[in-house]
N, C-alpha and C positions, 0 to 999 in steps of 0.2 A: 235695846236692852241695855241697862245701866251696868257699869263695870266699876271696879275699884281703881281703875287707872285715872290719873290726872289728864293725860293725853293719850289719844289713840289715832294712829294714822293708818289707813287702809288703802293700800294700792293706789297712792298717789303718783301721778304722771303729770309732768309739766313740760311745755314746750313754748319757747319764745320764737315766733316766726317759724322757721323750719328747724331750729336747733332744739333738741330734746335735752332738758337740764336735769329732769328727775324722771326715773323709769320704775313704776310699780313699787315705790317705796312704802313699807309698812313697818311700824314700831310702836311700842308703848312706853309710857313713863308713869312709873309708880310714885305714889306720894311719899314724901320724905327722903327721896333719893337725889343725888347730883348726877344727871346725865350729860355726858359730854358727847357733842357731835363734832366729829373730825374728819379731815380728809384734805387733799391738796387743793390748790387754787382752781376754782371752776368745778369742784365736785358737787356742788349743790347745797352746801351747808347753810348759806345765808338765805337761799331760796326756801328751804324748809322753814327757818326761822321767821320769814315774812309770811308764810302761809299760816303758821301758828298764831301769828299776831293779826292775821286777816289783813295784811297790808297787800297781799295779792289775793284775788279771788279764788278759792278752792272749788273743785268740782263737788257736786252733792255727795254725801255719804263717804267722804274721804279723810276729812280732818276734824277731829272731835277734841274739844278742851272743856274740861269740867262736864263730861258726858253730853255736850252739846255740839251738834254739827254747825261749825262756824259758817258754813255756806248759807245756812237757812235762818240766821239770827236777824231779829228785828233791830232796829236802831236802838230801842231801849235795852234790849238783851246784850247788844254789842257793848253799849256802855257799861253795863253792870259787869260784863265779862272783863272788860279793860280795868275796872276798879279792883279786881281780884288778881291783877297781873302787875308785876313790877318789871321794869325793863332798865338794865344797866348798859348803857351805850359805851362803844369803844373810845369814843372822844369825849365822854362825860356829858356833852350837850347842856352844860350849865349856861345860864344867861348871864353875860359879863357885867351888866349894869346892876345886878342885884347882889347883896352879900350873900355869903354861904347859908346862913339861916334863912334868909328870904327865898333862896332857891329850894331848899329842903321843904319849906312850908308851902310853897306854891300848890301842889296838888290838893293839899287839905283846904286851902283858900278857894280853889276852883270847885271842888266837888263836895264840900261839907258846909253846914252852917255854924260850926263851932265858933265860939267867942275867940277874939284875937289872943287874949292871954293863954287859953288852952292850946291853940295852934303853936304858939311860940314855945310853950312848955313841951309839947309833943316833939317838936323839931329839935329842941335841945336834948331831948332824951335820946333820939335817934342819932344825933351827933356824938353823944356820948357812947353809943353802942359801936360807933366806928372810930372812937378815940380822936374826935375832932372837935370837941366842945370849945376849946380855947381858941379855934379859928372861926367861931361863928359869925363874927362881924367883919371879917376880912372878905375881899372881892376875889373871884375866881383867878384874876391875874397875879394876885399875891401869893397863890398856893403853888406848891411843888407838884410834880406829876403824880406822885403817890397821894398827896392830899386831895387833888382833883377828883382822883378815882374814888377815894372814900366818901368825899362830899356826893358825888354822883350816886354812890351805893346808898347813901342815907336817903336821898331823894327817892330812889326806887323802892325802898321799904317803908316810907312814910305811912302809907295806907295800910300796913301790915297785910300785903297780899300773901295768900297761900302759895303762889306760884311766881318764880322770879326767872326772868330771861337775861342771860349775860352774853353780850356780843363782844368776844375778843377783850375781856375785861383787863387783862394784864398787858396788853400791847403797849410797847414803849417804855415799860418799867425796867428798871435794874434788878438783878436777882434778889436783892435784900427786900425791895419794895414789893416785888412780886410775891415772895414768900409770906410776907406780911398781909398782903391782901388775900391770898389763899387762905391763911389762918382766920382771917376775919369772915370769910365766906363760910368756912366750916363752923365757926362760932354761931353765925346767925342761923344757919341750918339747924344747929342743935338747940339754940335758944328760942327761936321763933317757930321751929317745925316746917320751915319752908321746903317745897320742892323746887329744884333749881335745874334748868336747862341751860348749858353753856356751850357756846361755839368758840373754840380756841385752838391754836395750833402749838401752844407753849407745852412741850413735853413734861417738864418739871411740875407745871401746875396740875396737869392731868394726873400724874402720879400721886400728887398730894391730895387731891379733892374728890376725884371721879368715884362714884359707885358703879356706874354703868357706862359703857363705850357704844357709841354708834359710829361706825367707820363707813365713810362714803368714798366711792372711786367712780368717777364718770357718771355720776347721777344715780348710782345703784348702792344698795347697802351690801358691803361685803362681809361685815361682821356686826353682830349685836349680842351684847352680853356683859357680864360682869368684868370689872378691870382685870382681875386675876386671869380670867380666861383670855383676854386680850393679850397680856403679857406672855402667855403660853402658847398663843395661836400659831399655827404652821402656815397661816395666810401670808404670802410674801410681802404685800404692801404693808400689812400690820406689823410684821416682824421688822421691816426697814425703819418704819416710823418709830417704833419703841426702841430699837436697837441702838439708835443714836443717843437716846436719853438715858439708857440704863447701863450702857457699857458692854452689852451682850455682842 
């Protein structure tokens, strides 16, 4: 039965060899929200993300994206699904031998038949959205850390995906660059109507951008709800996590 949720995970349990990584995990992601998945190292955050991206095989009837069971997708359906997702990787994952605009344009060149001049125009438009138009013809090695992140974000949204995954987007940034990146993500959410799923441990980022929090501990969800409720939670691990960032 179809729902209004962009993502629905139902009773997902995952074990690698004899080690159980996720235990009976269930949650939903509504359209237009920024959902942040957080928890300590080894809590299962990245494992969830990889199941949502179908990089790890999911058991049947556990992981739904765009109302489709990712375990049962044909190759054609999987490709269509991927074209509706953007992925913003922690390290940027830009190709060093290509200029910034060539990196951003790459998905359009691979997956559309658009003429070169239109692809260039669209890539410049996305670079404009992330305030990086002047760096279009630079190479990744010539960019600062913050500029690299913005270039990677421009590439992640070049296909106008309704769903964007961000894997530790602020890792390695100084506080000013991090705040700038967060504002950019909020602007893109508002301007493009994107649904965003973010894995991060940056408390300041979470406080700025999150609509919803999913808190993992030892492979189990111990909290799921709005950011406001997370900040008021009496769950010890949640209190400790946010207490450091809020001065409580």
